[in-house]
VOSE-510843 format. One record per residue (C-alpha): residue number from 0; residue in one letter; x, y, z. Coordinates in steps of 0.5 Angstrom, whole numbers, padded with zeros to 4 digits, m for minus. Last residue first. Layout:
! VOSE-510843
  seq  type      u      v      w
  NUM     a      X      Y      Z
...
//
This chain:
! VOSE-510843
  seq  type      u      v      w
  456     r   0008   0014   0001
  455     t   0004   0007   0003
  454     e   0004   0001   0008
  453     e   0001  m0006   0006
  452     g  m0006  m0009   0009
  451     r  m0006  m0016   0012
  450     g  m0009  m0013   0017
  449     g  m0011  m0006   0014
  448     s  m0017  m0004   0015
  447     a  m0020  m0007   0009
  446     s  m0017  m0014   0011
  445     e  m0020  m0013   0019
  444     a  m0026  m0012   0016
  443     a  m0026  m0018   0012
  442     s  m0025  m0021   0017
  441     g  m0031  m0018   0021
  440     s  m0035  m0020   0015
  439     r  m0034  m0027   0017
  438     r  m0027  m0031   0014
  437     t  m0028  m0039   0013
  436     k  m0032  m0044   0017
  435     s  m0030  m0051   0015
  434     r  m0034  m0056   0012
  433     t  m0031  m0055   0005
  432     k  m0036  m0057  m0001
  431     g  m0031  m0053  m0005
  430     s  m0024  m0053  m0005
  429     r  m0020  m0047  m0001
  428     g  m0011  m0047  m0003
  427     i  m0014  m0041  m0006
  426     g  m0021  m0041  m0006
  425     l  m0025  m0044  m0011
  424     y  m0033  m0044  m0011
  423     t  m0038  m0048  m0016
  422     f  m0044  m0043  m0014
  421     g  m0051  m0045  m0014
  420     a  m0052  m0040  m0007
  419     a  m0052  m0045  m0003
  418     e  m0045  m0047  m0005
  417     i  m0043  m0039  m0004
  416     t  m0045  m0040   0004
  415     e  m0041  m0047   0004
  414     p  m0035  m0042   0001
  413     n  m0035  m0037   0006
  412     l  m0032  m0031   0002
  411     m  m0026  m0028   0003
  410     n  m0021  m0032   0001
  409     r  m0018  m0027  m0003
  408     a  m0018  m0030  m0010
  407     d  m0024  m0033  m0010
  406     l  m0026  m0036  m0016
  405     l  m0033  m0036  m0016
  404     n  m0036  m0041  m0021
  403     a  m0044  m0040  m0023
  402     t  m0045  m0042  m0031
  401     n  m0049  m0038  m0036
  400     m  m0050  m0034  m0030
  399     s  m0056  m0030  m0028
  398     q  m0058  m0035  m0022
  397     a  m0051  m0034  m0020
  396     i  m0052  m0027  m0018
  395     q  m0059  m0028  m0015
  394     p  m0057  m0033  m0011
  393     w  m0050  m0028  m0008
  392     p  m0054  m0021  m0008
  391     l  m0048  m0018  m0006
  390     d  m0047  m0017   0002
  389     i  m0040  m0020   0002
  388     f  m0037  m0015  m0004
  387     q  m0038  m0010   0000
  386     p  m0031  m0011   0005
  385     w  m0027  m0010  m0001
  384     d  m0023  m0016  m0002
  383     t  m0019  m0015  m0009
  382     a  m0019  m0020  m0013
  381     i  m0026  m0023  m0014
  380     v  m0027  m0027  m0019
  379     i  m0034  m0029  m0022
  378     l  m0034  m0034  m0027
  377     e  m0037  m0036  m0035
  376     t  m0042  m0030  m0035
  375     d  m0049  m0029  m0038
  374     s  m0051  m0024  m0033
  373     a  m0045  m0022  m0028
  372     a  m0045  m0015  m0030
  371     k  m0052  m0013  m0028
  370     i  m0051  m0015  m0021
  369     p  m0043  m0011  m0022
  368     d  m0047  m0005  m0023
  367     k  m0042   0000  m0025
  366     t  m0039  m0003  m0030
  365     i  m0032  m0003  m0033
  364     r  m0029  m0007  m0040
  363     f  m0023  m0009  m0041
  362     v  m0016  m0009  m0045
  361     h  m0019  m0002  m0049
  360     n  m0021   0002  m0043
  359     s  m0014  m0001  m0040
  358     g  m0009   0005  m0040
  357     v  m0011   0007  m0032
  356     r  m0012   0013  m0029
  355     s  m0017   0015  m0033
  354     p  m0022   0009  m0031
  353     t  m0022   0011  m0025
  352     y  m0023   0005  m0019
  351     a  m0027   0006  m0012
  350     p  m0032   0001  m0012
  349     d  m0029  m0003  m0017
  348     f  m0032  m0007  m0023
  347     c  m0030  m0010  m0028
  346     v  m0031  m0013  m0035
  345     l  m0027  m0019  m0039
  344     e  m0029  m0023  m0045
  343     a  m0023  m0028  m0044
  342     g  m0018  m0030  m0049
  341     g  m0011  m0031  m0044
  340     r  m0010  m0024  m0046
  339     s  m0016  m0021  m0042
  338     l  m0015  m0026  m0036
  337     l  m0008  m0024  m0036
  336     f  m0008  m0016  m0036
  335     a  m0014  m0018  m0032
  334     l  m0009  m0020  m0026
  333     e  m0004  m0014  m0027
  332     v  m0010  m0011  m0025
  331     a  m0011  m0014  m0019
  330     l  m0004  m0015  m0017
  329     s  m0004  m0008  m0016
  328     g   0003  m0004  m0017
  327     r   0000   0003  m0017
  326     l  m0007   0002  m0017
  325     d  m0009   0007  m0011
  324     d  m0016   0009  m0010
  323     t  m0016   0007  m0003
  322     g  m0020   0002   0003
  321     p  m0019  m0004  m0001
  320     k  m0012  m0006  m0003
  319     y  m0010  m0006  m0009
  318     t  m0015  m0003  m0014
  317     l  m0017  m0007  m0019
  316     g  m0024  m0011  m0015
  315     l  m0029  m0017  m0017
  314     q  m0027  m0018  m0024
  313     l  m0033  m0021  m0028
  312     i  m0032  m0026  m0034
  311     r  m0035  m0028  m0040
  310     k  m0030  m0034  m0044
  309     g  m0029  m0033  m0051
  308     k  m0021  m0036  m0050
  307     l  m0020  m0038  m0043
  306     d  m0021  m0045  m0043
  305     g  m0022  m0051  m0039
  304     l  m0026  m0046  m0034
  303     m  m0024  m0048  m0028
  302     e  m0018  m0050  m0029
  301     r  m0016  m0043  m0033
  300     a  m0019  m0039  m0027
  299     c  m0013  m0043  m0024
  298     d  m0009  m0041  m0029
  297     a  m0009  m0034  m0027
  296     v  m0009  m0035  m0020
  295     r  m0003  m0038  m0020
  294     e   0000  m0032  m0025
  293     v  m0001  m0028  m0019
  292     q   0003  m0033  m0015
  291     a   0008  m0033  m0019
  290     r   0012  m0026  m0018
  289     n   0010  m0028  m0010
  288     a   0014  m0033  m0010
  287     a   0021  m0030  m0014
  286     f   0020  m0024  m0009
  285     a   0020  m0030  m0002
  284     a   0025  m0033  m0006
  283     e   0029  m0027  m0006
  282     l   0028  m0025   0001
  281     l   0030  m0033   0003
  280     t   0036  m0030   0000
  279     l   0038  m0024   0002
  278     p   0046  m0024  m0002
  277     s   0051  m0021   0004
  276     e   0056  m0018  m0002
  275     a   0054  m0012   0000
  274     r   0052  m0010  m0006
  273     r   0048  m0016  m0006
  272     g   0045  m0014   0001
  271     t   0043  m0008  m0002
  270     t   0040  m0010  m0009
  269     i   0035  m0015  m0005
  268     l   0034  m0009   0000
  267     a   0032  m0005  m0005
  266     a   0027  m0010  m0009
  265     v   0024  m0011  m0002
  264     d   0022  m0004  m0002
  263     k   0020  m0004  m0010
  262     p   0015  m0010  m0008
  261     f   0013  m0008  m0001
  260     c   0011   0000  m0003
  259     s   0007   0002  m0009
  258     g   0002  m0004  m0008
  257     g   0003  m0011  m0009
  256     f   0003  m0018  m0004
  255     g   0001  m0024  m0007
  254     l  m0006  m0026  m0010
  253     g  m0009  m0029  m0005
  252     a  m0007  m0032   0003
  251     h  m0008  m0029   0009
  250     l  m0002  m0030   0013
  249     f  m0001  m0022   0014
  248     g  m0004  m0021   0021
  247     s  m0004  m0027   0025
  246     g   0001  m0027   0030
  245     v   0007  m0032   0029
  244     r   0009  m0033   0036
  243     p   0003  m0032   0039
  242     d   0001  m0038   0036
  241     a  m0007  m0039   0034
  240     a  m0005  m0034   0028
  239     l  m0002  m0042   0026
  238     g  m0008  m0045   0028
  237     r  m0012  m0041   0025
  236     r  m0008  m0041   0018
  235     i  m0008  m0048   0018
  234     i  m0016  m0049   0018
  233     e  m0017  m0043   0013
  232     y  m0012  m0048   0008
  231     d  m0017  m0054   0008
  230     t  m0013  m0059   0006
  229     g  m0014  m0062   0000
  228     l  m0007  m0064  m0001
  227     k  m0005  m0060  m0007
  226     g  m0009  m0054  m0005
  225     c  m0006  m0055   0001
  224     l   0000  m0054  m0003
  223     n  m0001  m0048  m0005
  222     a  m0004  m0045   0001
  221     l   0002  m0046   0004
  220     q   0006  m0042  m0002
  219     n   0001  m0036  m0001
  218     a   0002  m0036   0006
  217     f   0010  m0036   0006
  216     s   0009  m0031   0000
  215     i   0006  m0027   0005
  214     k   0010  m0028   0011
  213     t   0016  m0026   0006
  212     a   0012  m0019   0004
  211     l   0012  m0018   0012
  210     f   0019  m0019   0013
  209     a   0022  m0015   0007
  208     n   0016  m0009   0009
  207     t   0019  m0009   0017
  206     a   0027  m0009   0013
  205     h   0025  m0004   0009
  204     k   0023   0000   0014
  203     i   0028  m0002   0019
  202     l   0034   0000   0015
  201     e   0033   0007   0012
  200     a   0033   0008   0021
  199     a   0039   0004   0021
  198     a   0043   0008   0015
  197     p   0040   0015   0018
  196     t   0043   0013   0025
  195     c   0039   0011   0031
  194     e   0034   0014   0036
  193     i   0028   0010   0037
  192     f   0022   0014   0039
  191     v   0016   0009   0042
  190     e   0019   0008   0049
  189     d   0019   0015   0051
  188     p   0011   0015   0052
  187     l   0008   0019   0046
  186     n   0004   0025   0047
  185     f   0002   0027   0040
  184     p   0002   0034   0041
  183     q   0010   0033   0043
  182     y   0012   0030   0036
  181     v   0014   0035   0032
  180     r   0019   0037   0039
  179     r   0022   0031   0037
  178     v   0024   0034   0030
  177     t   0028   0038   0034
  176     a   0030   0033   0039
  175     l   0033   0029   0034
  174     a   0037   0035   0030
  173     q   0040   0038   0036
  172     r   0042   0030   0037
  171     s   0046   0030   0031
  170     h   0048   0024   0027
  169     s   0041   0022   0025
  168     g   0036   0017   0024
  167     l   0029   0018   0027
  166     v   0024   0011   0028
  165     v   0018   0013   0031
  164     r   0014   0007   0034
  163     g   0007   0005   0034
  162     p   0004   0012   0032
  161     k  m0002   0013   0034
  160     r  m0004   0020   0030
  159     f   0000   0018   0024
  158     d  m0004   0010   0023
  157     d  m0011   0013   0024
  156     l  m0010   0018   0019
  155     a  m0007   0011   0015
  154     v  m0013   0006   0016
  153     g  m0015   0005   0008
  152     q  m0008   0006   0006
  151     r  m0003   0003   0011
  150     l   0002   0008   0014
  149     f   0009   0007   0017
  148     e   0014   0012   0016
  147     p   0021   0013   0015
  146     v   0024   0019   0019
  145     a   0032   0021   0017
  144     v   0034   0026   0020
  143     v   0039   0032   0017
  142     p   0041   0038   0021
  141     a   0048   0037   0018
  140     e   0054   0037   0024
  139     g   0057   0044   0024
  138     s   0057   0049   0018
  137     w   0051   0047   0013
  136     a   0051   0047   0006
  135     s   0058   0045   0005
  134     a   0057   0038   0007
  133     f   0051   0038   0001
  132     r   0053   0032  m0002
  131     l   0055   0028   0004
  130     i   0050   0029   0008
  129     l   0046   0027   0002
  128     d   0050   0020   0001
  127     d   0048   0019   0009
  126     t   0041   0019   0008
  125     t   0041   0015   0001
  124     g   0046   0009   0005
  123     v   0040   0004   0006
  122     p   0036   0006  m0001
  121     v   0029   0012   0000
  120     t   0023   0012   0003
  119     s   0021   0019   0003
  118     k   0020   0021   0010
  117     i   0027   0026   0010
  116     a   0027   0031   0015
  115     l   0031   0037   0013
  114     v   0032   0041   0020
  113     a   0032   0048   0018
  112     e   0037   0053   0022
  111     p   0040   0056   0015
  110     p   0032   0058   0012
  109     a   0032   0052   0007
  108     l   0033   0055   0000
  107     p   0039   0051  m0002
  106     v   0037   0045   0001
  105     v   0032   0044  m0003
  104     q   0033   0045  m0010
  103     g   0039   0040  m0010
  102     v   0034   0036  m0006
  101     a   0028   0035  m0010
  100     s   0032   0034  m0016
   99     w   0034   0028  m0012
   98     f   0029   0026  m0011
   97     e   0026   0026  m0017
   96     d   0031   0021  m0019
   95     l   0031   0017  m0014
   94     s   0029   0011  m0018
   93     p   0026   0006  m0013
   92     g   0028  m0002  m0013
   91     d   0032  m0007  m0017
   90     g   0026  m0009  m0021
   89     g   0026  m0003  m0027
   88     a   0026   0003  m0023
   87     p   0019   0002  m0018
   86     p   0017   0010  m0015
   85     t   0021   0015  m0011
   84     g   0016   0020  m0010
   83     v   0018   0027  m0006
   82     v   0016   0026   0003
   81     l   0022   0031   0006
   80     f   0019   0035   0011
   79     i   0022   0041   0013
   78     v   0022   0043   0020
   77     e   0024   0050   0022
   76     a   0021   0053   0017
   75     g   0021   0060   0016
   74     a   0021   0060   0008
   73     l   0021   0053   0006
   72     c   0013   0053   0002
   71     k   0014   0060   0000
   70     d   0021   0058  m0004
   69     q   0018   0052  m0006
   68     t   0013   0055  m0010
   67     d   0006   0054  m0012
   66     v   0004   0054  m0004
   65     v  m0002   0050   0000
   64     s  m0004   0052   0007
   63     l  m0006   0048   0014
   62     y  m0006   0052   0020
   61     g  m0011   0057   0017
   60     s  m0017   0054   0021
   59     q  m0022   0054   0015
   58     r  m0016   0050   0011
   57     g  m0015   0045   0017
   56     q  m0022   0043   0018
   55     r  m0022   0042   0010
   54     i  m0016   0037   0010
   53     l  m0019   0034   0016
   52     e  m0026   0033   0012
   51     g  m0021   0031   0005
   50     l  m0017   0026   0010
   49     g  m0024   0022   0012
   48     p  m0022   0015   0009
   47     e  m0017   0016   0003
   46     f  m0018   0017  m0003
   45     f  m0014   0022  m0008
   44     p  m0013   0029  m0009
   43     s  m0016   0030  m0003
   42     k  m0021   0037  m0003
   41     s  m0021   0043   0002
   40     n  m0021   0047  m0005
   39     q  m0013   0049  m0004
   38     i  m0012   0042  m0004
   37     a  m0016   0039  m0010
   36     a  m0011   0045  m0013
   35     r  m0006   0044  m0011
   34     k  m0005   0036  m0013
   33     r  m0008   0039  m0019
   32     s  m0001   0043  m0021
   31     e   0003   0037  m0019
   30     i   0010   0040  m0016
   29     d   0008   0040  m0009
   28     y   0009   0044  m0004
   27     g   0006   0044   0003
   26     t   0005   0050   0008
   25     v   0004   0047   0016
   24     r   0003   0052   0022
   23     h   0001   0046   0028
   22     g  m0003   0046   0032
   21     l  m0005   0038   0033
   20     e  m0010   0038   0026
   19     a  m0005   0042   0022
   18     f   0000   0036   0024
   17     v  m0005   0031   0022
   16     a  m0007   0035   0014
   15     a   0001   0036   0013
   14     a   0003   0029   0015
   13     i  m0003   0026   0011
   12     l  m0002   0030   0005
   11     g   0006   0028   0006
   10     t   0004   0020   0006
    9     h   0000   0019   0000
    8     g   0002   0025  m0004
    7     l   0003   0032  m0002
    6     g   0011   0032  m0004
    5     v   0015   0038   0000
    4     i   0013   0039   0007
    3     a   0014   0046   0011
    2     i   0013   0045   0019
    1     n   0013   0052   0023
    0     m   0012   0050   0030
//
């Protein structure tokens, strides 16, 4: 099929590359010339494992092309995927300015028989609003389908190739059938497809993220309670995870949920509930707990050091999760700013951090050598659970520090191993001198692959 993709961000470009891999002829467009240039040169404009090679293959095969105008992108398209950004706006959900601007340009240029597939994450009711606004553009049923995406950064290619469900929301049976043809090469069983109204499709997306976010806030509050009671949260987590009704995902305690999706989507659903006079009080509480969690972790650093002012701290991790270079909504970055504002002399290391991406150069310093940077510090804080942090030479690092304190804000290290290396250890709901086993390298790999990660755009 001939597919057009408008918006080549984290979701749009992955969709374009995989659809091209499957033999569709994909033409992409993005308003940012930087992104277009990178893809035209067979490179990915952002970090996602395996994506660069897939783009190169698509460009070489001729199935993936990128153009510099929307009319070129839409010419001859049978399905147009709209995947523009809907960034946070004030705390009530997303800004739809870019979305409506793109819709206003795409609909008049679209071929008459083309189906418009909405992959942008938009508040419940937006697709129906689109159909009403542009009803005169179509002679019959509006060929519009809401197709929310459920990718996790770091493993997005696998998620896209092997979707657990494909949600299709439309009022047009013909449009639904056309979009299902796009997914034919995936050889998915019928039960994977969930066909519904556009509003139901949008609500499935938001409900999924809201449920997982609530689970994270519950885990963090329970871990905080464990810290007060002197109980090891890791034991509690294992007991919860062993119950199949609960499951193991999204129970790891830490900084809370961040990224570009969960906070915005939770806020949007809370706003939807208020406007419908059906407030989601449980979700409101989970959101409030999440906002407080990063402050609590900063307080843990103060408790370990007595005072932050003038203390030298090394923070490991700035991206919002491992396996990505995405800093949007990163609680690790927020924690770094809190520590710096508290007076700490902060140095940060992240394997995928690009200094130009955040206006932080005057707030904390960046290092490319965490082992060297640890020398003469009073505290190390793990803020993003990159698996490679497990294998750092911890005994060597402890010996080089002024005081060997380690605050594990992701509960990724084994307290016994760290204490044996000479550290005073503190995790989230995990004090030192514990006798239980904690997450081993396999568990860190689980996190890197999305076991407690979040979704992407």
